[in-house]
C-alpha positions as semicolon CSV with decimal commas, in nm:
position;residue;x (nm);y (nm);z (nm)
1;M;13,523;11,380;11,126
2;S;13,547;11,309;10,729
3;P;13,238;11,224;10,509
4;Q;13,385;10,895;10,481
5;S;13,345;10,810;10,861
6;N;13,037;11,010;10,896
7;P;12,743;10,900;10,657
8;A;12,549;11,176;10,779
9;A;12,719;11,436;10,553
10;D;12,501;11,596;10,331
11;P;12,680;11,627;9,989
12;H;12,373;11,846;9,850
13;P;12,216;12,057;10,141
14;N;11,888;12,250;10,022
15;P;12,003;12,598;9,937
16;P;11,935;12,836;10,234
17;G;11,614;13,041;10,188
18;Q;11,484;12,816;9,908
19;D;11,174;12,949;9,762
20;A;10,892;12,780;9,950
21;D;10,679;12,756;9,639
22;T;10,928;12,553;9,435
23;P;10,806;12,197;9,411
24;R;10,989;11,926;9,535
25;D;11,078;11,635;9,346
26;L;10,953;11,387;9,613
27;V;10,758;11,414;9,957
28;G;10,726;11,106;10,152
29;I;10,444;11,081;10,406
30;G;10,532;10,868;10,680
31;I;10,856;10,752;10,835
32;G;10,847;10,373;10,897
33;P;11,109;10,122;10,787
34;F;10,964;10,150;10,412
35;N;10,993;10,506;10,381
36;L;11,304;10,536;10,560
37;S;11,448;10,271;10,309
38;L;11,344;10,513;10,029
39;A;11,527;10,813;10,208
40;A;11,828;10,615;10,272
41;L;11,849;10,535;9,891
42;A;11,763;10,893;9,803
43;Q;12,011;11,061;9,984
44;P;12,313;11,018;9,745
45;L;12,118;11,138;9,470
46;A;12,231;11,484;9,420
47;E;11,978;11,591;9,177
48;L;11,672;11,470;9,368
49;D;11,506;11,713;9,636
50;A;11,314;11,519;9,878
51;V;11,178;11,544;10,219
52;F;10,984;11,306;10,452
53;Y;10,721;11,408;10,721
54;E;10,623;11,194;11,005
55;Q;10,378;11,282;11,288
56;R;10,578;11,089;11,581
57;T;10,830;11,276;11,724
58;A;11,094;11,020;11,686
59;F;11,142;10,670;11,503
60;S;11,010;10,346;11,674
61;W;10,911;10,036;11,559
62;H;10,672;9,813;11,722
63;P;10,786;9,926;12,055
64;G;10,540;9,686;12,259
65;L;10,677;9,370;12,078
66;L;11,039;9,422;12,142
67;I;11,038;9,119;12,361
68;D;11,399;8,997;12,484
69;G;11,499;8,746;12,247
70;S;11,237;8,822;11,976
71;R;11,384;8,799;11,624
72;L;11,309;8,930;11,289
73;Q;11,165;8,647;11,057
74;V;11,394;8,778;10,762
75;P;11,773;8,784;10,757
76;F;11,975;9,079;10,845
77;L;12,019;9,127;10,462
78;A;11,677;9,254;10,447
79;D;11,777;9,589;10,591
80;L;11,692;9,925;10,427
81;V;11,935;9,944;10,149
82;T;12,161;9,618;10,113
83;L;11,944;9,423;9,839
84;A;11,966;9,748;9,633
85;D;12,288;9,881;9,698
86;P;12,528;9,679;9,910
87;A;12,794;9,939;9,909
88;S;12,536;10,199;10,078
89;P;12,648;10,372;10,397
90;W;12,321;10,302;10,545
91;S;12,343;9,909;10,550
92;F;12,314;9,721;10,865
93;L;12,664;9,598;10,847
94;N;12,801;9,982;10,839
95;Y;12,588;10,047;11,151
96;L;12,770;9,738;11,342
97;R;13,093;9,884;11,215
98;H;13,017;10,265;11,362
99;R;12,922;10,097;11,679
100;D;13,223;9,904;11,705
101;R;13,020;9,579;11,696
102;L;13,112;9,411;11,360
103;F;13,350;9,156;11,506
104;P;13,122;9,061;11,786
105;F;12,832;9,007;11,531
106;Y;13,078;8,809;11,317
107;F;13,160;8,575;11,614
108;A;12,786;8,568;11,697
109;E;12,696;8,406;11,374
110;R;12,332;8,551;11,386
111;F;12,158;8,556;11,047
112;H;11,845;8,667;11,218
113;I;11,858;8,968;11,440
114;Q;11,683;9,079;11,733
115;R;11,382;9,285;11,679
116;A;11,529;9,549;11,904
117;E;11,845;9,555;11,734
118;Y;11,671;9,631;11,409
119;D;11,496;9,918;11,575
120;A;11,826;10,036;11,700
121;Y;11,972;10,036;11,375
122;C;11,659;10,221;11,204
123;R;11,677;10,494;11,474
124;W;12,069;10,509;11,408
125;V;11,960;10,583;11,041
126;C;11,704;10,829;11,136
127;E;11,965;11,044;11,369
128;N;12,195;11,073;11,081
129;L;12,007;11,096;10,764
130;T;11,930;11,430;10,642
131;G;11,556;11,501;10,483
132;L;11,365;11,361;10,767
133;R;11,088;11,584;10,948
134;F;10,963;11,436;11,249
135;G;10,684;11,610;11,434
136;H;10,503;11,699;11,115
137;Q;10,155;11,562;11,066
138;V;10,041;11,573;10,703
139;D;9,671;11,678;10,686
140;A;9,584;11,679;10,324
141;V;9,721;11,640;9,963
142;R;9,561;11,794;9,659
143;F;9,636;11,830;9,307
144;N;9,666;12,181;9,165
145;P;9,580;12,175;8,800
146;E;9,700;12,522;8,740
147;R;10,065;12,443;8,859
148;D;10,057;12,075;8,784
149;V;10,183;11,983;9,100
150;F;10,055;11,836;9,456
151;E;9,997;12,068;9,748
152;V;10,064;11,905;10,074
153;D;9,937;12,065;10,404
154;F;10,099;11,963;10,720
155;T;10,075;12,050;11,112
156;Q;10,394;12,103;11,312
157;I;10,349;11,923;11,618
158;A;10,526;12,039;11,938
159;P;10,681;11,797;12,189
160;G;10,393;11,787;12,410
161;G;10,140;11,709;12,132
162;E;10,013;12,063;12,052
163;A;9,979;12,189;11,720
164;E;10,241;12,457;11,681
165;A;10,251;12,576;11,326
166;L;10,084;12,505;11,002
167;G;10,268;12,465;10,665
168;R;10,234;12,371;10,293
169;T;10,488;12,228;10,060
170;Y;10,451;12,148;9,709
171;A;10,574;11,823;9,511
172;R;10,572;11,660;9,187
173;N;10,554;11,284;9,351
174;I;10,403;11,171;9,663
175;V;10,529;10,858;9,850
176;L;10,250;10,706;10,105
177;G;10,442;10,511;10,366
178;I;10,172;10,540;10,666
179;G;10,189;10,184;10,760
180;T;9,932;9,978;10,935
181;E;9,750;10,011;11,247
182;P;9,641;9,752;11,490
183;Y;9,333;9,559;11,410
184;V;9,061;9,447;11,653
185;P;8,787;9,234;11,500
186;D;8,443;9,382;11,576
187;P;8,347;9,092;11,838
188;L;8,618;9,195;12,043
189;R;8,577;9,562;12,033
190;P;8,365;9,577;12,360
191;L;8,684;9,438;12,531
192;V;8,906;9,727;12,445
193;E;8,631;9,947;12,583
194;A;8,630;9,796;12,919
195;P;8,879;10,005;13,141
196;A;8,860;9,803;13,464
197;V;8,988;9,470;13,272
198;P;9,323;9,479;13,139
199;V;9,233;9,416;12,734
200;I;9,524;9,548;12,538
201;H;9,629;9,482;12,183
202;A;9,980;9,320;12,120
203;T;10,110;9,646;11,999
204;D;10,110;9,767;12,371
205;Y;10,227;9,446;12,517
206;L;10,550;9,546;12,693
207;A;10,386;9,855;12,820
208;H;10,126;9,676;13,014
209;R;10,294;9,347;13,079
210;E;10,346;9,378;13,456
211;T;9,954;9,454;13,489
212;L;9,900;9,138;13,290
213;L;10,122;8,905;13,494
214;A;9,933;9,045;13,794
215;A;9,602;8,905;13,689
216;E;9,479;8,558;13,794
217;H;9,400;8,439;13,449
218;I;9,514;8,546;13,099
219;T;9,389;8,478;12,736
220;V;9,608;8,527;12,441
221;I;9,392;8,567;12,115
222;G;9,570;8,503;11,788
223;S;9,774;8,217;11,641
224;G;10,040;8,391;11,442
225;Q;10,383;8,514;11,556
226;S;10,317;8,800;11,793
227;G;10,065;8,556;11,951
228;A;10,325;8,287;12,000
229;E;10,567;8,516;12,117
230;I;10,378;8,687;12,401
231;F;10,214;8,344;12,511
232;L;10,575;8,221;12,546
233;D;10,677;8,547;12,749
234;L;10,395;8,518;12,974
235;L;10,467;8,150;13,043
236;R;10,801;8,205;13,145
237;H;10,708;8,459;13,403
238;R;10,417;8,233;13,526
239;P;10,485;8,002;13,865
240;A;10,506;7,634;13,757
241;G;10,157;7,477;13,805
242;R;9,971;7,813;13,852
243;E;10,028;7,935;13,505
244;K;9,649;7,991;13,430
245;L;9,709;8,080;13,061
246;H;9,467;8,018;12,744
247;W;9,595;8,071;12,398
248;L;9,318;8,066;12,137
249;G;9,363;8,120;11,756
250;R;9,139;8,096;11,459
251;T;9,365;7,903;11,217
252;E;9,346;7,529;11,219
253;A;9,663;7,472;11,387
254;F;9,940;7,647;11,561
255;A;10,129;7,605;11,257
256;P;10,496;7,675;11,157
257;M;10,559;7,938;10,880
258;E;10,617;7,810;10,531
259;Y;10,995;7,853;10,530
260;S;11,134;7,645;10,269
261;K;11,396;7,782;10,031
262;L;11,153;7,763;9,713
263;G;10,871;7,871;9,926
264;L;11,010;8,195;10,026
265;E;11,047;8,261;9,645
266;H;10,693;8,411;9,696
267;F;10,876;8,707;9,853
268;T;11,083;8,780;9,541
269;P;11,042;9,046;9,273
270;D;10,962;8,781;9,036
271;Y;10,659;8,664;9,218
272;T;10,540;9,014;9,294
273;R;10,519;9,093;8,912
274;Y;10,343;8,750;8,854
275;F;10,078;8,836;9,118
276;H;10,013;9,166;8,991
277;A;9,939;9,045;8,639
278;L;9,668;8,816;8,772
279;A;9,295;8,900;8,741
280;E;9,169;9,061;9,051
281;P;8,920;8,782;9,170
282;V;9,246;8,530;9,146
283;R;9,441;8,772;9,338
284;D;9,183;8,777;9,611
285;R;9,162;8,401;9,628
286;L;9,512;8,366;9,639
287;L;9,570;8,599;9,951
288;D;9,310;8,398;10,188
289;S;9,494;8,077;10,087
290;Q;9,849;8,188;10,155
291;W;9,819;8,269;10,531
292;Q;10,109;7,994;10,608
293;L;10,364;8,220;10,415
294;H;10,318;8,507;10,639
295;K;10,093;8,419;10,935
296;G;10,258;8,113;11,033
297;I;10,462;8,083;11,328
298;D;10,871;8,059;11,361
299;A;10,944;7,706;11,424
300;A;11,216;7,775;11,671
301;T;10,927;7,966;11,873
302;L;10,694;7,665;11,863
303;A;11,000;7,454;11,992
304;A;11,060;7,689;12,266
305;I;10,705;7,699;12,386
306;H;10,705;7,310;12,372
307;D;11,026;7,290;12,566
308;E;10,899;7,521;12,847
309;L;10,567;7,319;12,877
310;Y;10,767;6,979;12,860
311;G;11,019;7,146;13,130
312;R;10,725;7,194;13,352
313;T;10,603;6,822;13,352
314;M;10,927;6,712;13,512
315;H;10,791;6,642;13,851
316;G;10,472;6,467;13,717
317;G;10,254;6,749;13,701
318;W;10,122;6,924;13,415
319;P;10,117;7,281;13,325
320;D;9,770;7,494;13,374
321;T;9,757;7,604;13,031
322;V;9,492;7,550;12,737
323;L;9,627;7,576;12,385
324;T;9,318;7,556;12,129
325;P;9,343;7,647;11,780
326;G;9,024;7,643;11,529
327;V;8,837;7,879;11,781
328;R;8,670;8,210;11,697
329;V;8,531;8,480;11,950
330;R;8,158;8,525;11,857
331;T;8,083;8,795;12,108
332;A;8,260;8,913;12,433
333;G;8,161;9,147;12,701
334;R;8,246;9,233;13,067
335;L;8,131;9,017;13,361
336;A;8,089;9,227;13,682
337;T;8,369;9,481;13,687
338;T;8,669;9,279;13,676
339;K;8,647;8,987;13,433
340;V;8,574;8,928;13,085
341;E;8,357;8,664;12,920
342;L;8,443;8,540;12,580
343;H;8,174;8,329;12,390
344;L;8,366;8,080;12,172
345;E;8,272;7,872;11,874
346;H;8,489;7,592;11,781
347;I;8,508;7,599;11,374
348;Q;8,554;7,222;11,296
349;Q;8,324;7,076;11,603
350;N;8,073;7,351;11,540
351;T;8,030;7,354;11,925
352;R;8,024;7,670;12,156
353;S;8,120;7,740;12,503
354;R;8,228;8,033;12,738
355;L;8,568;8,133;12,875
356;T;8,600;8,374;13,195
357;T;8,908;8,558;13,222
358;D;9,079;8,846;13,398
359;A;9,296;8,964;13,108
360;V;9,312;8,960;12,749
361;V;9,602;9,017;12,496
362;L;9,456;9,047;12,134
363;A;9,718;8,938;11,921
364;T;9,487;8,993;11,609
365;G;9,761;9,157;11,373
366;Y;9,733;9,477;11,171
367;R;9,553;9,629;10,869
368;E;9,655;9,868;10,616
369;R;9,568;10,237;10,742
370;S;9,310;10,358;10,496
371;L;9,449;10,618;10,233
372;D;9,117;10,818;10,217
373;R;9,181;11,066;10,533
374;I;9,509;11,198;10,365
375;L;9,388;11,163;9,982
376;A;9,021;11,290;10,009
377;G;9,139;11,566;9,805
378;L;9,248;11,352;9,523
379;D;8,941;11,104;9,537
380;P;8,779;11,262;9,225
381;Y;9,112;11,138;9,038
382;M;9,153;10,792;9,177
383;R;9,076;10,483;8,996
384;R;8,929;10,206;9,205
385;D;8,869;9,824;9,140
386;S;8,536;9,634;9,208
387;R;8,587;9,662;9,575
388;E;8,667;10,012;9,605
389;R;9,010;9,974;9,668
390;P;9,276;10,189;9,497
391;R;9,409;10,070;9,173
392;I;9,796;10,035;9,192
393;D;10,003;9,990;8,880
394;D;10,329;9,767;8,835
395;R;10,540;10,069;8,969
396;N;10,363;10,114;9,272
397;R;10,175;10,414;9,175
398;L;9,812;10,503;9,232
399;V;9,620;10,464;8,888
400;M;9,466;10,817;8,834
401;D;9,307;11,040;8,597
402;P;9,538;11,156;8,275
403;A;9,503;11,491;8,402
404;V;9,724;11,412;8,694
405;T;9,970;11,132;8,555
406;G;9,984;11,309;8,219
407;S;10,160;11,612;8,389
408;G;10,432;11,378;8,517
409;C;10,298;11,374;8,886
410;H;10,249;11,042;9,078
411;V;10,140;10,910;9,393
412;Y;10,340;10,619;9,518
413;V;10,238;10,385;9,785
414;Q;10,450;10,125;10,026
415;N;10,284;9,881;10,225
416;A;9,949;9,952;10,108
417;E;9,921;9,736;9,806
418;R;9,882;9,382;9,932
419;H;9,564;9,360;9,715
420;T;9,748;9,425;9,389
421;H;10,116;9,319;9,495
422;G;10,070;9,024;9,707
423;I;10,183;8,883;10,052
424;G;10,538;9,022;9,988
425;T;10,403;9,387;10,038
426;P;10,473;9,410;10,414
427;D;10,795;9,200;10,386
428;L;11,101;9,384;10,485
429;G;11,333;9,172;10,252
430;L;11,138;9,379;9,954
431;A;11,201;9,724;10,112
432;A;11,498;9,803;9,924
433;W;11,415;9,678;9,588
434;R;11,071;9,864;9,603
435;S;11,233;10,179;9,706
436;A;11,502;10,151;9,430
437;G;11,222;10,091;9,175
438;I;11,020;10,393;9,304
439;L;11,356;10,625;9,276
440;N;11,412;10,475;8,927
441;S;11,057;10,569;8,821
442;V;11,094;10,920;9,013
443;T;11,422;10,992;8,818
444;G;11,331;10,850;8,490
445;K;11,663;10,654;8,469
446;E;11,812;10,339;8,620
447;T;11,952;10,513;8,907
448;Y;11,973;10,147;9,085
449;A;12,024;9,860;8,875
450;L;11,780;9,595;8,975
451;P;11,789;9,222;8,878
452;G;11,613;9,074;8,585
453;R;11,542;8,735;8,765
454;T;11,528;8,659;9,148
455;A;11,359;8,326;9,157
456;F;11,443;7,976;9,046
457;T;11,052;7,919;9,041
458;T;10,885;8,019;8,693
459;F;10,536;8,117;8,838
460;G;10,320;8,106;8,513
461;L;10,322;7,920;8,192
462;E;10,333;8,220;7,979
463;Q;10,632;8,344;8,169
464;Q;10,948;8,275;7,979
465;P;11,237;8,216;8,254
466;L;11,503;8,454;8,195
467;I;11,849;8,287;8,222
468;P;12,101;8,551;8,282
469;A;12,427;8,549;8,079
470;A;12,704;8,385;8,272
471;R;12,952;8,616;8,432
472;K;13,285;8,540;8,328
473;A;13,577;8,604;8,563
474;P;13,835;8,863;8,431
475;V;14,126;8,727;8,240
476;L;14,432;8,809;8,452
477;T;14,754;8,906;8,281
478;P;15,042;8,695;8,413
479;L;15,331;8,863;8,579
480;V;15,644;8,906;8,345
481;D;15,959;8,756;8,509
482;R;16,211;9,038;8,444
483;R;16,504;8,839;8,563
């Protein structure tokens, strides 16, 4: 198979027997969608020596939430590469072509693809892309001032999970893409510790769905997209009139996500730059007020829930369901050995009640993983804000002591900079743009041409709107009639 038909063909393999002490240009830690985007865009750069480590043995993207029919909330163009390099062989459209599915996708007319298909696309990239090292757990990162390089210690993990070997590599640049972890609010932690009662986080939903469905009464906690999808899936699998489902959320309503075209401009590079330049207290206030831009529910999912509930009133009865927003769980605990008791408070009414249930799904979202474990060795060099969070500059680099950055060494972060770069941080639509910017910074040149303007909205008074020059169509030379 030729390189044109096989995007895995590596035009610049590492020389055999390369000195292990030779610093790499870039070491990526974690292989989720964001570092996978970086790896895909880095692959054609012959001058760049890059490797990516991931402790899992294979790629997987929220496997517990790949519910049949659930879709991404961003268009398929928000793949790993397209918004930075539409001609990349690692695009979603090229994935379809290699799977002989391009024409079926064309006739399907789907702008928003299923989550399971996005997961399959990412796994295809992983299977074919060079430079990825699964089963490698990074244990520590240190700065070596004598050599002006980072030392990266890792453990190679056997398929069974046992430590197989220890290793070390050196790098001038680190890119952290360690992702997020399931978040369980403190009042709900006792539930997870109740083994006799099925209480699971949404990230493990599909693995436990049959156990949940066998429970007499189920409670879903969380008013975002995951909570809505899980409630809908449970509802569709429960008999009419005997649903016995509760859906609770802290937000004031089961609200649709802001999806107007100008509203979506909050997920552009223009807004990211604007947000980064704001004062820290202003950024923190904004994040709390913008929940409906990224924590709301897709309008189609809300419509599907209503349609399902309405259909169950066809013969005069009402479904045995309770949907209550504006509720927080004060405390929770086991009741006997097979039930859970939730102590609830209605925020607007300032009233309290108790709910007994047989199973709980915690659709309570995710939080950025702490960088402190991996970066403990760099702590003396790191600069922090007033709340002890890492400071991150406009190039996605940790702000560090000049003893490190002055040597040309940097640590970049992906999906760990919400406090400095705003709500677009975890958005797949900004993945390729951010990755391209990191590669431009690492290579010290415009490896990828990035747009100067991306939004019609001008977000601040001091920002002068850039009006790109009109692109003129090429003048065609008329054909000469030589008769």
